[in-house]
ROPAKOL-939400 format. One record per residue (C-alpha): chain; x, y, z; residue in three letters; residue number from 1. Coordinates in pm, whole numbers, plus 50000, padded with zeros to 5 digits. Layout:
residues N
+--------+-------+-------+-------+--------+-----+
: chaine :     u :     v :     w : residu : num :
+--------+-------+-------+-------+--------+-----+
:      A :     X :     Y :     Z :    ALA : NUM :
...
+--------+-------+-------+-------+--------+-----+
//
This chain:
residues 112
+--------+-------+-------+-------+--------+-----+
: chaine :     u :     v :     w : residu : num :
+--------+-------+-------+-------+--------+-----+
:      A : 49307 : 50478 : 48884 :    UNK :   1 :
:      A : 49090 : 50783 : 48813 :    UNK :   2 :
:      A : 49288 : 51103 : 48748 :    UNK :   3 :
:      A : 49160 : 51434 : 48864 :    UNK :   4 :
:      A : 49045 : 51670 : 48582 :    UNK :   5 :
:      A : 49252 : 51954 : 48455 :    UNK :   6 :
:      A : 49320 : 52209 : 48724 :    UNK :   7 :
:      A : 49171 : 52547 : 48674 :    UNK :   8 :
:      A : 49311 : 52881 : 48779 :    UNK :   9 :
:      A : 49006 : 52965 : 48985 :    UNK :  10 :
:      A : 49069 : 52986 : 49362 :    UNK :  11 :
:      A : 48728 : 52843 : 49434 :    UNK :  12 :
:      A : 48803 : 52494 : 49277 :    UNK :  13 :
:      A : 49030 : 52253 : 49477 :    UNK :  14 :
:      A : 49329 : 52077 : 49321 :    UNK :  15 :
:      A : 49166 : 51737 : 49366 :    UNK :  16 :
:      A : 48812 : 51608 : 49346 :    UNK :  17 :
:      A : 48735 : 51416 : 49674 :    UNK :  18 :
:      A : 48542 : 51140 : 49491 :    UNK :  19 :
:      A : 48848 : 51056 : 49282 :    UNK :  20 :
:      A : 49085 : 51069 : 49575 :    UNK :  21 :
:      A : 48849 : 50844 : 49768 :    UNK :  22 :
:      A : 48817 : 50589 : 49498 :    UNK :  23 :
:      A : 49202 : 50576 : 49440 :    UNK :  24 :
:      A : 49269 : 50552 : 49821 :    UNK :  25 :
:      A : 49019 : 50267 : 49858 :    UNK :  26 :
:      A : 49162 : 50080 : 49551 :    UNK :  27 :
:      A : 49522 : 50120 : 49668 :    UNK :  28 :
:      A : 49429 : 50016 : 50017 :    UNK :  29 :
:      A : 49281 : 49692 : 49884 :    UNK :  30 :
:      A : 49593 : 49624 : 49682 :    UNK :  31 :
:      A : 49824 : 49696 : 49964 :    UNK :  32 :
:      A : 49637 : 49463 : 50194 :    UNK :  33 :
:      A : 49629 : 49183 : 49954 :    UNK :  34 :
:      A : 50003 : 49211 : 49874 :    UNK :  35 :
:      A : 50087 : 49249 : 50231 :    UNK :  36 :
:      A : 49914 : 48917 : 50305 :    UNK :  37 :
:      A : 50113 : 48761 : 50028 :    UNK :  38 :
:      A : 50438 : 48894 : 50159 :    UNK :  39 :
:      A : 50337 : 48784 : 50507 :    UNK :  40 :
:      A : 50289 : 48431 : 50365 :    UNK :  41 :
:      A : 50631 : 48445 : 50216 :    UNK :  42 :
:      A : 50797 : 48574 : 50525 :    UNK :  43 :
:      A : 50620 : 48292 : 50727 :    UNK :  44 :
:      A : 50716 : 48015 : 50487 :    UNK :  45 :
:      A : 51078 : 48130 : 50468 :    UNK :  46 :
:      A : 51099 : 48110 : 50853 :    UNK :  47 :
:      A : 51182 : 48479 : 50892 :    UNK :  48 :
:      A : 51152 : 48628 : 51242 :    UNK :  49 :
:      A : 51250 : 48945 : 51414 :    UNK :  50 :
:      A : 51397 : 49221 : 51219 :    UNK :  51 :
:      A : 51427 : 49020 : 50913 :    UNK :  52 :
:      A : 51048 : 48972 : 50895 :    UNK :  53 :
:      A : 51003 : 49352 : 50956 :    UNK :  54 :
:      A : 51241 : 49411 : 50664 :    UNK :  55 :
:      A : 51027 : 49214 : 50443 :    UNK :  56 :
:      A : 50728 : 49439 : 50542 :    UNK :  57 :
:      A : 50922 : 49760 : 50461 :    UNK :  58 :
:      A : 51039 : 49604 : 50121 :    UNK :  59 :
:      A : 50673 : 49531 : 50064 :    UNK :  60 :
:      A : 50582 : 49895 : 50117 :    UNK :  61 :
:      A : 50843 : 50009 : 49877 :    UNK :  62 :
:      A : 50742 : 49757 : 49601 :    UNK :  63 :
:      A : 50375 : 49843 : 49628 :    UNK :  64 :
:      A : 50444 : 50214 : 49634 :    UNK :  65 :
:      A : 50657 : 50196 : 49332 :    UNK :  66 :
:      A : 50413 : 49977 : 49145 :    UNK :  67 :
:      A : 50138 : 50223 : 49217 :    UNK :  68 :
:      A : 50355 : 50504 : 49092 :    UNK :  69 :
:      A : 50443 : 50305 : 48774 :    UNK :  70 :
:      A : 50063 : 50259 : 48713 :    UNK :  71 :
:      A : 50021 : 50639 : 48753 :    UNK :  72 :
:      A : 50309 : 50708 : 48514 :    UNK :  73 :
:      A : 50492 : 50882 : 48803 :    UNK :  74 :
:      A : 50216 : 51147 : 48809 :    UNK :  75 :
:      A : 50090 : 51037 : 49143 :    UNK :  76 :
:      A : 49989 : 51389 : 49254 :    UNK :  77 :
:      A : 49711 : 51369 : 48984 :    UNK :  78 :
:      A : 49568 : 51062 : 49163 :    UNK :  79 :
:      A : 49663 : 51097 : 49536 :    UNK :  80 :
:      A : 49701 : 51385 : 49774 :    UNK :  81 :
:      A : 50082 : 51337 : 49799 :    UNK :  82 :
:      A : 50369 : 51104 : 49719 :    UNK :  83 :
:      A : 50395 : 51018 : 50085 :    UNK :  84 :
:      A : 50029 : 50886 : 50092 :    UNK :  85 :
:      A : 50122 : 50646 : 49808 :    UNK :  86 :
:      A : 50371 : 50468 : 50018 :    UNK :  87 :
:      A : 50216 : 50501 : 50374 :    UNK :  88 :
:      A : 49846 : 50520 : 50310 :    UNK :  89 :
:      A : 49646 : 50284 : 50544 :    UNK :  90 :
:      A : 49964 : 50170 : 50709 :    UNK :  91 :
:      A : 49805 : 50026 : 51015 :    UNK :  92 :
:      A : 49572 : 49799 : 50820 :    UNK :  93 :
:      A : 49855 : 49686 : 50588 :    UNK :  94 :
:      A : 50089 : 49613 : 50872 :    UNK :  95 :
:      A : 49812 : 49427 : 51065 :    UNK :  96 :
:      A : 49739 : 49211 : 50764 :    UNK :  97 :
:      A : 50101 : 49135 : 50716 :    UNK :  98 :
:      A : 50161 : 49056 : 51078 :    UNK :  99 :
:      A : 49854 : 48826 : 51104 :    UNK : 100 :
:      A : 49944 : 48626 : 50795 :    UNK : 101 :
:      A : 50317 : 48617 : 50880 :    UNK : 102 :
:      A : 50269 : 48476 : 51230 :    UNK : 103 :
:      A : 49987 : 48243 : 51127 :    UNK : 104 :
:      A : 50198 : 48095 : 50862 :    UNK : 105 :
:      A : 50504 : 48069 : 51075 :    UNK : 106 :
:      A : 50305 : 47891 : 51353 :    UNK : 107 :
:      A : 50125 : 47649 : 51132 :    UNK : 108 :
:      A : 50439 : 47546 : 50935 :    UNK : 109 :
:      A : 50704 : 47546 : 51209 :    UNK : 110 :
:      A : 50548 : 47544 : 51558 :    UNK : 111 :
:      A : 50279 : 47290 : 51515 :    UNK : 112 :
+--------+-------+-------+-------+--------+-----+
//
C-alpha cells in the first residue's frame, strides 16, 4: 500500500494523489478477487447453498475489508478515498468470482 503524501493547506492540491489511489485500488481488487475465489471454493466444498452461501460472501467482504484496514493501521483514508470503498470496492468482480467458483466447485463435487 502506498500512502498519500502529507496534506498541504493549499486549496489547489487535492487530498489524495490519483496514482496512489489507483495503485491501491488495483492491488486491493486483486486481493479481493483471489480471496473471494478461495471463499467460493470453501462454500462449494462445504455444500452450502442459498442464503448460507451468500452469508459466506458477506463474511468474506468483512474479513477482507478488516485485513486491508489492519494493513493500513486503520488509517485507510490515507490510502483509499473512503472507508466504504475498502469494503465494497470492485464489488461486482468480487461477487462474480465468488459465485463462479462456488457453483463450479459445488457442481463438480456434488452434482457430477
